[in-house]
C-alpha positions in Angstrom: 0.0 0.0 0.0 1.6 3.2 -1.0 0.4 6.4 0.6 -3.2 5.8 1.8 -5.1 2.7 1.1 -7.1 2.8 -2.1 -10.8 3.5 -1.8 -12.2 0.8 0.4 -15.3 -0.2 -1.7 -15.1 -3.8 -0.9 -11.4 -4.6 -0.5 -10.2 -3.8 2.9 -6.7 -4.5 4.2 -5.7 -7.4 2.0 -2.4 -7.3 2.5 -8.6 -2.3 8.3 -11.2 -1.2 13.3 -14.4 -0.1 12.6 -16.2 0.2 9.0 -16.4 -2.0 5.9 -16.6 0.9 3.7 -17.6 1.8 0.4 -18.9 0.2 1.2 -18.1 -2.7 3.3 -14.9 -4.5 3.9 -16.0 -8.0 3.4 -14.3 -9.6 6.4 -11.8 -9.0 9.1 -8.2 -9.8 8.3 -5.4 -11.3 10.5 -2.0 -10.6 9.1 1.1 -12.3 10.4 4.7 -12.0 9.6 6.4 -15.0 11.0 10.0 -15.8 11.7 12.1 -17.8 9.2 12.1 -20.7 11.6 8.4 -20.8 11.7 8.1 -20.5 8.0 10.5 -23.5 7.6 8.3 -25.7 9.8 4.9 -24.4 8.6 5.7 -23.8 4.9 6.5 -20.7 3.0 2.9 -19.5 2.9 -0.2 -21.0 4.4 -3.5 -20.1 6.0 -3.4 -20.9 9.7 -7.0 -19.8 10.3 -9.7 -18.2 8.3 -8.4 -14.8 7.2 -4.9 -15.3 8.6 -1.9 -15.5 6.4 1.5 -16.7 7.5 4.4 -15.7 5.3 8.1 -16.4 5.4 10.7 -13.7 6.0 14.4 -13.9 5.9 14.9 -11.4 8.6 12.6 -11.4 11.6 13.7 -7.9 12.6 14.5 -6.8 16.1 11.0 -6.5 17.4 7.8 -8.6 17.5 4.5 -6.7 17.7 1.0 -8.0 18.3 -2.0 -5.7 17.5 -5.7 -6.5 18.4 -8.4 -4.2 17.2 -12.2 -4.1 17.7 -13.0 -4.7 14.0 -11.0 -4.6 10.8 -14.3 -4.4 8.8 -14.1 -0.6 9.3 -12.8 1.8 6.8 -10.7 3.9 9.2 -9.0 1.0 10.9 -8.6 -0.9 7.6 -6.9 2.1 6.0 -4.6 3.0 8.9 -3.5 -0.6 9.6 -2.8 -1.3 6.0 -0.2 1.5 6.2 0.9 0.3 9.6 1.5 -3.1 8.2 3.6 -1.7 5.4 5.7 0.3 7.8 6.4 -2.6 10.1 7.2 -4.8 7.2 9.7 -2.2 5.9 11.2 -2.1 9.4 11.8 -5.9 9.3 9.6 -6.5 12.4 7.5 -9.5 13.0 3.9 -8.5 13.5 0.4 -9.9 13.9 -2.7 -7.8 13.3 -6.0 -9.3 14.3 -9.5 -8.1 15.2 -11.6 -9.4 18.0 -14.9 -8.8 16.3 -15.9 -6.6 19.2 -15.7 -9.6 21.6 -13.8 -9.1 24.8 -13.3 -12.8 25.5 -11.7 -13.2 22.0 -9.6 -10.1 22.7 -8.4 -11.5 26.0 -7.4 -14.7 24.3 -5.5 -12.8 21.6 -3.6 -10.8 24.2 -2.7 -14.0 26.1 -1.4 -15.5 22.8 0.7 -12.4 22.1 2.3 -12.6 25.5 2.9 -16.3 25.3 4.4 -16.0 21.8 7.1 -13.6 23.0 5.8 -10.2 21.6 7.9 -7.2 22.7 4.9 -4.9 22.3 1.1 -5.4 22.3 -1.2 -2.7 21.1 -4.9 -2.9 22.0 -7.9 -1.2 20.7 -10.3 -2.4 23.3 -13.8 -3.8 22.8 -14.2 -3.2 26.6 -11.1 -1.6 28.3 -12.2 -2.8 31.8 -12.4 -6.4 30.6 -8.7 -6.5 29.4 -7.0 -4.6 32.3 -5.9 -7.8 34.0 -4.6 -9.6 30.9 -2.7 -6.4 30.0 -1.3 -6.3 33.5 -0.1 -9.9 33.1 1.6 -9.0 29.8 3.5 -6.1 31.4 4.5 -8.4 34.3 6.0 -10.7 31.6 8.0 -7.8 30.3 5.8 -6.8 27.3 5.2 -3.2 26.5 1.5 -2.4 26.2 -0.1 0.5 24.3 -3.8 1.3 24.2 -5.4 3.1 21.3 -8.5 5.2 22.3 -9.0 4.4 26.0 -7.4 5.7 29.2 -6.5 2.3 30.6 -4.5 1.7 33.8 -2.3 -1.3 32.9 -0.5 0.2 29.9 2.7 2.0 29.2 1.0 4.5 26.9 -2.6 5.4 26.0 -3.0 7.2 22.6 -6.4 8.9 23.0 -8.8 11.4 21.7 -11.0 13.8 23.6 -14.1 12.2 22.2 -16.5 14.7 23.6 -14.4 17.4 21.9 -14.4 15.4 18.7 -18.1 15.0 18.8 -18.5 18.7 19.4 -16.4 19.4 16.3 -18.6 17.2 14.2 -21.8 18.7 15.6 -20.4 22.3 15.2 -19.7 21.6 11.5 -23.2 20.2 11.1 -24.7 23.1 12.9 -23.1 25.7 10.6 -24.5 23.8 7.7 -28.0 23.5 9.2 -28.1 27.2 10.1 -27.1 28.1 6.5 -29.9 26.0 4.9 -32.6 25.6 7.5 -34.8 27.7 9.8 -37.2 27.2 12.7 -40.0 27.1 10.2 -38.1 24.6 8.0 -36.3 22.4 10.4 -33.5 20.1 9.3 -34.4 16.5 10.0 -31.2 15.0 11.4 -30.1 11.3 11.7 -27.3 10.4 14.1 -25.2 7.3 13.3 -23.9 6.1 16.7 -22.5 3.2 18.6 -23.5 3.8 22.2 -22.3 0.4 23.5 -18.7 1.6 23.2 -18.2 4.3 25.9 -15.8 6.5 23.9 -18.3 6.5 21.0 -21.1 7.4 23.3 -19.0 10.3 24.5 -18.6 11.3 20.8 -22.3 11.0 20.2 -23.1 13.1 23.2 -20.6 15.7 22.0 -22.5 15.9 18.7 -25.9 16.3 20.3 -24.5 19.0 22.7 -23.1 21.0 19.8 -26.3 20.8 17.8 -28.3 21.9 20.9 -26.0 24.8 21.6 -25.6 26.1 18.0 -28.8 25.2 16.1 -31.5 26.4 18.4 -34.8 25.5 16.8 -33.5 24.9 13.3 -33.3 21.1 13.6 -34.9 18.0 15.0 -33.2 14.6 15.5 -35.5 12.0 13.9 -33.4 8.9 14.3 -30.4 7.5 16.1 -29.0 4.2 14.7 -25.9 2.1 15.2 -23.4 2.4 12.4 -19.9 1.1 12.7 -19.8 -0.7 9.4 -20.8 0.9 6.2 -23.2 -1.8 5.0 -25.1 -1.7 8.3 -25.2 2.1 8.1 -26.5 2.1 4.5 -29.3 -0.3 5.4 -30.2 1.7 8.5 -30.2 4.9 6.5 -32.5 3.5 3.9 -34.9 2.5 6.7 -34.7 6.0 8.2 -35.5 7.5 4.8 -38.5 5.3 4.4 -39.9 6.7 7.6 -38.5 10.2 7.2 -38.1 11.0 3.5 -37.2 14.6 4.3 -34.2 13.6 6.4 -31.2 15.3 4.7 -28.6 15.7 7.4 -26.5 13.0 9.1 -24.0 13.2 11.9 -21.9 10.1 12.3 -19.4 9.0 15.0 -17.2 7.5 12.4 -16.4 6.6 8.8 -18.8 3.6 8.6 -21.9 5.7 9.2 -20.7 8.4 6.9 -19.9 6.1 4.0 -23.1 4.1 4.4 -25.3 7.2 4.7 -23.6 8.7 1.6 -24.4 5.5 -0.4 -28.0 5.7 0.7 -28.3 9.4 -0.2 -26.5 8.8 -3.6 -29.0 6.0 -4.4 -32.0 8.0 -3.2 -31.1 11.1 -5.3 -29.6 9.3 -8.3 -26.4 11.0 -7.5 -27.9 14.5 -7.7 -27.1 15.7 -4.2 -29.1 18.9 -3.2 -27.3 21.8 -1.5 -29.2 21.2 1.7 -28.1 17.6 2.1 -25.0 16.9 4.2 -23.1 14.3 6.2 -20.7 15.2 9.0 -18.5 12.7 10.7 -15.1 11.6 12.0 -12.1 9.7 10.6 -11.5 11.4 7.2 -10.7 8.3 5.3 -9.8 8.4 1.6 -13.3 7.5 0.6 -14.8 10.2 2.7 -12.4 12.8 1.4 -13.0 11.7 -2.2 -16.8 12.1 -1.6 -16.2 15.6 -0.3 -14.2 16.5 -3.4 -16.8 14.9 -5.7 -19.6 17.0 -4.3 -21.4 14.0 -2.8 -23.4 14.2 0.5 -20.3 14.0 2.7 -19.5 17.6 3.6 -16.9 17.5 6.4 -15.1 14.9 8.4 -12.9 15.5 11.5 -9.6 13.8 11.1 -6.6 13.6 13.3 -3.1 13.5 11.9 -4.5 14.3 8.4 -4.4 11.0 6.5 -4.1 7.3 7.0 -0.4 7.4 6.2 0.4 10.2 8.6 -1.6 8.4 11.4 0.3 5.2 10.6 3.6 6.9 10.7 2.7 8.5 14.1 1.6 5.3 15.7 4.6 3.2 14.4 6.9 6.0 15.8 5.2 5.5 19.2 5.8 1.7 18.9 9.4 2.3 18.2 9.9 4.8 21.0 8.2 2.4 23.5 10.3 -0.6 22.2 13.5 1.5 22.6 12.7 2.1 26.2 11.4 5.7 26.2 9.4 6.6 29.2 6.5 9.1 28.4 5.9 11.9 30.9 2.1 11.4 30.6 0.4 8.0 30.3 -2.3 9.6 28.2 -1.1 11.2 24.9 -4.0 13.2 23.4 -4.2 13.4 19.6 -5.0 16.6 17.6 -8.2 17.3 15.7 -8.5 18.6 12.2 -11.7 19.5 10.4 -11.5 18.6 6.7 -14.0 20.0 4.2 -14.2 21.2 0.7 -11.7 24.0 1.5 -8.8 21.6 2.3 -9.9 18.1 1.3 -7.7 18.1 -1.9 -4.6 18.8 0.2 -5.1 15.7 2.4 -6.5 13.5 -0.3 -3.2 14.0 -2.1 -1.6 11.8 0.6 -3.5 8.9 -0.7 -2.1 9.2 -4.3 
């Protein structure tokens, strides 16, 4: 994968933690780079379990990294971890990237396997952070560095986190500006929220969206539906159902890429691709597909990103891996990521990173 992963319309991380985009990534992918010794005993290339490839390497590298994510059927995670895979491969590291399908028991087993297999670093994107605290503590007691993406866990060496309420507020504020431009109290915007309240950080994000709308839109809107949407296929189906009940719903706020991409597909289908000026989707993640939709004049109007692109995010996280592996001690356990609103004014700039 060179510079951002190509538009994830059905092919995700052959080579994605939340959104089969484009629609959908068809399935989660476990990618493993094994040692030469393992390759000799197991064969140059074979499938060890469904979706898991084992490949030979002449140089196992100086580090072994295990990564477990909620779901690789998600556009954002698919794109970022496609780039992460490439960077670790270029470094000559051994690595395994798996998803737990949002199942804590599965994730605990994965972390135990990483520890027992001699990983130097384990990165977790928790299905339930409380459920994996003990197994992460055991990994650290065994001498493994542990990093968490997204949650402020206790038994880690570093947590790479977002202020999710602030992120939601940024999404809601962008939507509010659009609503106030196109709608009034006499012509309210009907708003659908694509959410995922079972994950605490995403509930924080949703609450931030709703707070910003309430603060900035006054009487110019009404929320007509709130539906779960991590994966694009689910989001598209849910959005189609919302439109059947609320055909005048033209504004969507989504906690992530999956809801954005799925809602955009539903709007494109409903309008025959002729998106009216008062239709818009506002979200997080800023994947290539989302940015391309902004540039193309589709329903996606703005997305709040972080480092700016999948590649830049991958470079940032692999740099953190290396710093942890090299023994660096961080002053703060919780390292907060920046926020960046990407819209028609700057989407081309960040989309160029995918070329």
